[in-house]
N, C-alpha and C positions, 0 to 999 in steps of 0.2 A: 725051746728058744735057745740057740746057740748065744755066746757072749757077744760075739759081733754083730747080731741080730739084735741083742738088747741095746748095744751102744749105739747102732744106727737109728734105731729106733726112737730112743731117748734124745739122740741129738736132734732128730727131724724134728719132734714133737717139741722140744724147747725153741726150735726154730720158728715156730709159730708165734711166740710171745711177743716179738716186735713186727709182727705183721707180715711173717716170711712166706714165699709163694715157691710153688716148684719151679727149679730153675736147674737145668742139668748141664754141665755136671758138678751140682752143688748140693750142699747140706739138705735143702729142700726138695730134692728131685723125689719122684714117687718110685714105690715099690722096688724090685730088685736093682736098680742104678741107685739107690741111695748111698751116701758116703758117710764115712766116719770121721772125716777132718771138713775143715772150712775151705770152700771155693773162693776163688777171687770175687764172685758175684756176692757172696755172704759177706765177706769183710768189707766191701764197698758199700753194703746196705747197713752193717752194724756201724761204721764210721758216720756215714751219713746219720742214722739216727741218734747217736751220740753226740753229735756236735752240738 
């Protein structure tokens, strides 16, 4: 597994902790379209959860 694949997999799995679901183009996107940084939907979800 390449470094970027490890990073996107780890971040995706951590995204499950607060109840994340698959949203494209965000951290929880499935498969090859997974991203290595938070998208706007991810940020809004975390802000909502942490208030």
